[in-house]
Structures are given as structure tokens and as C-alpha cells.
N, C-alpha and C positions, 0 to 999 in steps of 0.2 A: 019694699026690699028691705032685707036686712042689712045692717051695715059691714058684715064681714064679704057680702056678695063683692067678687072682685070687679062687676061692670059697673059699679058707681066708681065716681071722677073721683073720690077722696081716696083708692085704692090703685089706681091708674100706674102706681110705680112697681105695683105687681108683676103687671104686665113686661114692663121692662126686666125684670128680676127674672124671672121666669124665661124670657128672651134670652137673655146672658147666660143661665143656667143650661139651657137649650142648645144653644150655639157652641157651648163648651163640649160637647159629645164630640169625639174626631168622628170622623168616617170610619165605618166598619165595627162601630160599636150602637150600642142601644142602653138606653135607660129606661126608668119607668116613671110612670105620673108619679109613684108614690117617694122614689128617691129624692124625685126632685122637688115635692112637698117638703119631704124631712130636711130635706139639706138647706130649703128656704124658710124654715119653721112655719109655715103655711097648714092651717088648720085639716084642710083634707084635699088628696089627688084630685080630687074635682075642679077645683079653683084652676090645677095645673092646665085639667082638659079645655075650662071653658078659656083661659088663656090661646091657649092651640086652635080653639075652634075659630075664635073670632078672627085670628090671622091677621092682627093688627102691626105686626113686626115679623120682618123675613127671619127664617131660622128653620132648621132641618127637623121641622115635625115628626118627620116618616121615622126618626129615630129613637122616639118616645112610643114605649108599649105600656099596655097594664103587666101587671106584674105575670100573669098568666102567659105571657109573650103573643096573645092573639093579636092580628092584624085588627087595625080600626075598620067598624062594619061601615059599609059604604066605598070605603078609601081602600080596602083592603089590596086591589090589583094595581093600583100608584104607590103604595106604601111597598108592597113587596119589590113590585118592577126597582124602585130607587133603592130599598137596600140590598135587595140584588145586586145593583151594579156597584153598590160598595165592597162587596165578598160577605155579607151577610147571609147563610144558609136561611131560607125561608121551607119549611115542609109541612104540606096541610093546612096553611092558613095560620103558621105561628112560627115564632122565633125559640130557640133555644137561648133565653135570658140567664142562666149561668154560663154560657159557653162567651156569648157576646156583651156581656155586662161590661159597663164602664164605670171604673170605682173613681 
């Protein structure tokens, strides 16, 4: 593995930083993998996705989307249900990121 891979032990603090950033997104809003990566100074939005996929810390994962607003493949039904319960409108498997974006 490359030393920049977030799964290596020396990069575990990245998991905590991502979890804190995701937890900061308020109910009824969304953010993107890229926005979190930029905010934390990470090299790639994929690093954020990797942390969320591992699920090592409890966090509102459903509030994080790709820039396109498309729901996560394989989890779209659950993600859509969770977002809808928070008042975020989901249409055709997408969220209008510009409308619900948390800054």
C-alpha cells in the first residue's frame, strides 16, 4: 500500500477528522466528498469515501454525496429514506446539492 492510503495505521487520525467533519453537517443539509476533502486538506474525495465505507465511527454518512448529488449505489434506498426524514428532497435518486448544501 502507498503511504497516503487512509487504511494504514499512521493515517488513522484521518478517520477521526473525517468523522468530525461529517458530524458537523446539520440535519436537513448535505455536503460532498470533495468539500470535506478540501476542508481537511486531503488529496482525494476517495479518502473521505473510504472512511465512510469503513464505518469505524458513528456519523451521519447519508449527508455526504458526490458532487452530482447522486445517492450512493447499493445504499440509495436507505440514504434516500434518511435524507427524506430530515426534509431533504430526493428526486430520481438525486439531491439538488446547490439547494441543500451546507457551507
